[in-house]
N, C-alpha and C positions, 0 to 999 in steps of 0.2 A: 334468556329467551334464545339467543341464538348459538349458545355453545354446542349444543349437537352437531348442529349446520356447519360449524367449523371444523368438528372432528371428523365429523363426515369428507368435508371439502378435503383436508390434508389426506386421509385415507386413499382417494381417487387418485393414485400417483400414476399417471401417463407417461409409459415410458416407450416410446417411438422412435426409430432411427430416423434422422433426417439427414440430409446432406446439402452441400453446397449445390449450384448451377452445374451444368455441364460440364464446364471446363474443369471441375474437381471429380470427374469419374463418378457420377452418381450411381452408376449400376455397381461397381467394384463390389466384391463380397464383403461383408464387416469383418474386421480384425478381431481374433478370438480374445488378442487381448486387451482390445479396446471393449469387446462385450464383458469381460471380466472387472473393468473397471466400472462399467455402466450399470451392472448386478452391485457392485459397491455403493455406489452413488445411490441405490434404493435403499439399500441398507439403512446406510447413514441418514438418509431423509426420513425414515420411520424413529431411528434411533434417538436423533437430535431435533427432531418438530421442524424439520424445514419444508414447506408447501411446495417449494419450484426452485427448478435447478436446470443449469445446460452444461454439458460436457464436450468439449471440442479439443481433438488433436489433429496436430499437423505432421504430418511424417514422411520425409522425402517428397515433396509438394503434394500428397494425396491429402485432403482433409475430410474429417468423419466428426458427426457432431448428431450427438442426442438429446432429446428433451424430456425433462421428466415433470409431472406434477402439473399444478395451476398457477397463474399469475397472481391471483387473489383468493383467499378464502372468502369474500364476501361476491365475489363473481367468479367463481371456478373454470375461467376458460383454461385451456392447456396453455401449457410453453409452447411453444414451436422454433425452428430455429430461425425465426424471423422475430423473436419477440426481443424489446429493445430491455436493456439491464443498465441500470446507472453504473459506472465502471469506477465511483469513488476516486479513490488516489492512486489508480492506474492510468488515469489522466495525466499524471505526471510526466509520462513517457511522450505522451501528445506533445505538453507544452513543450518538452527539451526538444521533440523532434521538429517543431515551429522555431525554436530557437536555433538548432542549428543551420536551418535553411538559411535562417538570417547572416547566421555566421559564413556559409559559403557564400552569401551577396558581398559579403564585407559591411553588413550594416551593424552587425554586434562582434566585439571582441570577449571571449570568454574572462580573460585575463583584465579587461577593464575595470575599474571602479564604478559600481552601481550609480554614483554620481556624474559619470559620463552620458548618462541617457537621462538621470535622473535628477538634475542640479540639486533640488532642494532636499533631497533625500535626507533621512536624520531617523536616528532611534533613539534610547535612551541616553547611549554612550557614544560620545562623539569620535571616539577614536575607531569604534567600529563602524560609525556613519562613515567616515572618511575611508575606510581602509577595504570595506567588504566589496567583493568583486562579485561578475554574473558568476563566477565557477564555484563561488560559495554557494552561492543560492540552488543551484542545482545539485551539489553535493551534501547537504542538509549539514553544513559547516558554518553559516551566518553567526551562529552562538546566541543570538536572542532568543526569546521566549517564541515557541513557533506554533502553539496550539491556538491560534486566532481563526477567528470566521470573521468576514466582512458583513457589515449590513447593505440588504439589497437596493442600490440608489440606482438601477437600471444602467445606463451608460456610463455613468460616473461612479459605479461602485470601486472598480480599482484604484481610480484616482483617490479616491473619499479614504480608502482602504489605507494606502500606502502613505496619506498624509495622517493619518490616525496612529502610523507606529511611533511617532515621534518621541512618545514616553514609555514605550516597550520596553522590559527590563532585559539587559545584556547578561548572559549567564556564563558566557564564556566567551575569550577573544577571537575572531574571527579564524577559523581552522584549527582551533585548540581542543576540540571535543565533538565527535560526531553526535548528531541528537536530531532525531525524525522532525522536521518542521516544516509545516505546512505554510508558515506566513512566507517564507522565503520566493515558493511558486508563485506565491500572487505579488510578491514585488517582480517576478519574473515576467508574469503577464503583462504589468504595466509597462513594462521596457518594450513588451512586443508593441503593445498599442501606441507607444510613442513614437517607436521607429517607422511601424507600419502606417501612421495616421487612421487604424480603424480600431472598430472593437474587437475586444478579444475574441467573441464570437465570429465577428467578420473573418478577422486573422485566420483564425483556424480553418475555418473553411476555406479561404484561398491557399494556405500555406501547406494544410495537410490532408485534410477531407476530400476535396476537389482534385488535388493533383495525384493522390494516391488511387482515387476512382471509388470510394465509400460513399454508398448509398443509404445507408441507415446507421448513419454517425452524428450524434448532435451535439451542441452545449446549450439549447432553448428547450424550456418546458414546454414551449409551445409547438415545438416540431416534434417533440415526443409524442402528444398528447393525442395526432392524429394518426398514431400506430399504437399497436399491440406492445404494451409495456408492462414489466414485472413491479408489482407493487411489495415495497419493503413490508417485514412483518417482525413482530415482538412475541415472546411467550411470557405468558404467565406460570407463576410458580407452580400451578397445577397442568400446566403444559397445554393451555388453550392459547390458540393465535389470536391476534388482533394484527390489524393493519396499522402502520405507522403512518399519521396525518399531520400534517398535509404533505403530499408528493412534492418533493422538491430535488435540485440538484446541487442545492447549496449557492450562496453567492460566491464562493470565492473557485471562479471556475476553473483557474489554470492549476488549483491543487488537487478539486477532485469533481470536478463538473462535466466530465464528458460521458456521454451514453452511446451504447453500440448494442447492436444484434451481434449472436455470436457469428455469422456469417461474415460480418463486416470485421469484427474483431479477428478472425483467421486471416482474413484478407490484408488486414495491418500486421500481422505475424507475420506472413508472406513476406511482406515488403521488408520489414526488418530484418529478418533471413536473408534477403536476397542482393542483388546488385545496387540496390538503390533506383532501380527503374518501375514504373509501374506495370501494371499487366499489360498495356498496349505499347510498352517498351519506351517509353519517354521516361527522362532522365529526371529525379526528383531530388536525390541525394548521391553523392558519391557513396561507392563501397567504403572507403575508408573513414568516411564520416560514421555512418552506420559503425562502424567494428570502434570508433573511439567513443562511442556511446559506451560500448561495452567494455571497454577496458578501464583497468584497476586506476582509478584515481587516488585512493587512498585507502587504509586499512582503518578498519572500524574498532577503536580500541576497546579491547576486552571482548572482543568477537572473533569467529573462526570466517569473518566476512569482509568482503571489502567494496568500495562503492564505486561506480561508475557513473556517466553522467545521467542522473533518474534510474538505470537499473541496479540494483542491490545481487551481488556477484559472490556465488561460496561454491566452494567444490564438494560435491557429494560423491562418495568413491573415486571413481576415475573421470568422471564428467563435470563439467563447468556450466552453472547456470546463471542467466541472467532473467530476473523476476521482479514483479511488482503485484503487491495485491491490494485490496480497496477496502474499506470498511465505512458506510454511511447508510445512517436512516433505514437499518432493517436492511441492507445489502451487505453480504462477504463475498468476497472474489478473488480471483487469483489469475493472471499471466507467468506464465515459465517458458523460457525458452532454453535450448539446450543446443546451440549455435555450430558444435562440433559435429552435431548428428542431424541436423537441420530438420529440428524436431521442435515440438511447442505442445503444452498442455494449458488449456483454459477451462477454469470451472467458476460458474456464474450461482449463487444461489440469492433466495429472496427472503431469507432471515437471519438475525443477528446471531443464533447458535451455527451459521454456517460454516464458522471456521473451522470448526472441529471437524467436519463432513470433508471440507477441504483438505485439512491437514494429514486425514487418513487416505485421501483418494491421491493427492499428493505423492505423498511416498511412496503408494504404491505403484503409480505411474513410473517414477524414477527406477524404481526396484524391477518392474515386470518388464520396462522397455530397455533400460541400459544396466540392469545389475547394478544401480546404485543403491547403496545403503548407508543412512548416516552413520559416522564414528559413534562409538560411545562418548558421552560427554562432548560433543561436538557442539559448541555453540550458536546458538540461533539469533541474526539479527533481527530486528522490527522491519516488516517491508510493506507496511501499511494494513497488515492484519495481525490477529491474535496468533501465537505460536506459543508451544511448549518444546522443552526438552524432551527428545523421544527416550533418551539413555541415559539419564542422570544418576549419577552414582556420587556421593561425597568422597572427597580426600582423604584417607586414613589420619592423618593429621591436620588439624584446621588450622589457619594462621592465627596469629595474635589479634585480636578483635579491638583493639585499642584504636588501629590504625582508620578504622571504618566508622567507628562509632560518633555520633556527633549530630546535628539539626543541618537540614538542607532546605533550601528554599526555591520557589520559583512562584511566578504571581497569583496561580489559583487554589494552589496548596503547599504546605510544607511536610517534609519527609522525615520523620523521628527514626534514626539507627540506633539501637540502644543494645547493651548485653543483659541479658534475661538470665540471670542463673548459668552464665556460660556458653548461651548461644545466641547469636544476632537474632535479632528480631527487627522488622521494619514495619512502620505505621504512618499511613498518611492520614494527614490532620487536611482536610478541603477548607476552605476561608467561608467561616460562617457556618459552618456546618459540624456533625458530630464525625468524629473520628471513624476511620474504616476500620474492619478487623485487623489486629497484629498478622504479621506473617514472618513465621519462623523461616530462617535461612540455613543453608549448609553450602559449603565453597566446594566447588568439584575441580577448581583451578585456578589460580593467581587471578585476585580480582573479580571472580566469577562465581555467581552464588546462583542456586534455585529455592523456591519456596517449599517446602518439605511437607506441608499438610494444609487442608484448608480448600475454600472454592479456588484458588489461585495455583493448589498444587503445581510443581514442575515450570512454572513461569520464571524466566531468566532477569534476574537483578545483577547488575554489573556496576562496579567501582572504577572509575577514570581518576588518571593522574595527572599532575599538571607538570611543567617543565622542570619541577624540583623534585618529582617523584613523590609527591605527597597526595593523598587522596583528596582531589579537590570536587570531584562529582560524583553522584550516585542516578543511575540511569535506570528508570523502570518503563515496561513498554516504551521504550526506544527513547524516550525521553529525560533529558538531564535535570537534575535540580542541583542546586550552587550549595556547596559547604558554607556554614554562615557561623558556627560554633563546632569547637572539636569534641565538644563533650553534651551530650543533651542536659536538658535543664532537670 
């Protein structure tokens, strides 16, 4: 009955140029490159069934925002510069900003064991329980299964979540294999609570939002509900959009529970690109601390990327970027900084297909503003949102497949890597469910492959070796599974 209305709501894509307050030069003429990006957003919204989006660029201190479409197909109010979007995993940069404030205050040591702050901390492996540090948490190298969420228990949520990790599967020793890890940030959030004596939300208000001067930045659904906010959407097979219900920020707030309007997100970016003072000139962090967050902490194995403290680092053409994306409940988002150019771009969408729009607009922004183009076969690391290789081409001579064939496991599924008629094929077996479709692979570099056909075409798959140079892990969508048998049954 409501499907024609849904389609009409999506078709009414409102594109209005919106600016920050007076300090952001609201009367300055629009940048022609920005206008080109805005046209691309509009086109990609139609192509990928995205009902609403916001685009923001910060360039040499000048901010420009444009909003598109509607916040909800059921209540088609236009997206504006003050519309609040859940930021999903971009929240990890907020959590890390809070940690770094506590580091400067002498309350947290990044290289200290987690047990210094949480004496009862444990996961399924005793050595990892003892040895894992705060630094491992912020660099996705704790080695335990990380795709976990917390049951909402109010102010006790993080304490109960951390206690529940006692039997969590260890997939690699701490520091041995980079693997995107939400659970590690949940532990970091609990450390913030313990050392401040406050709930995570109150601590973030006091350590980040308040000092930077953010007014439309939240970690509580109750605060968001009194403002205009963007609802997440999913599309059916025939392109009909529906709202993801209920609206939530998730319960593991340190990993993905922050929400901001684009105005505040660009003010947050302005702070991170600055000298550590807020708009009023008050010191929040030292410049060297902000730079440390963007400094290479480690190389991601089998990627052309590095890891900072929360920020994911890569070189595109001649520019160095620091970025984080987000994916949650029908929202896909990206925040990307180019510090050497005093530049940032943010793209927020309210549809699960929004990653395709983001991928195209991000690449266009880097190309048009900085002449930065991805190299052929440049490996793309997982940054909190889906990505595909832009220019994948196979090696003329594929490596011996026997080094990779086997059964790999993690708590929620197993990954079968097999040789099918001389080609490597990956198939995921969820626990208690039917197998996913087979994904044929081709190697484009040592230990780096991509899916050659099917719904996941051009998605990256990596194989990670241990200290003995044997393939020990397969990484899909940024997350590892551990090899348990060298050959599949």
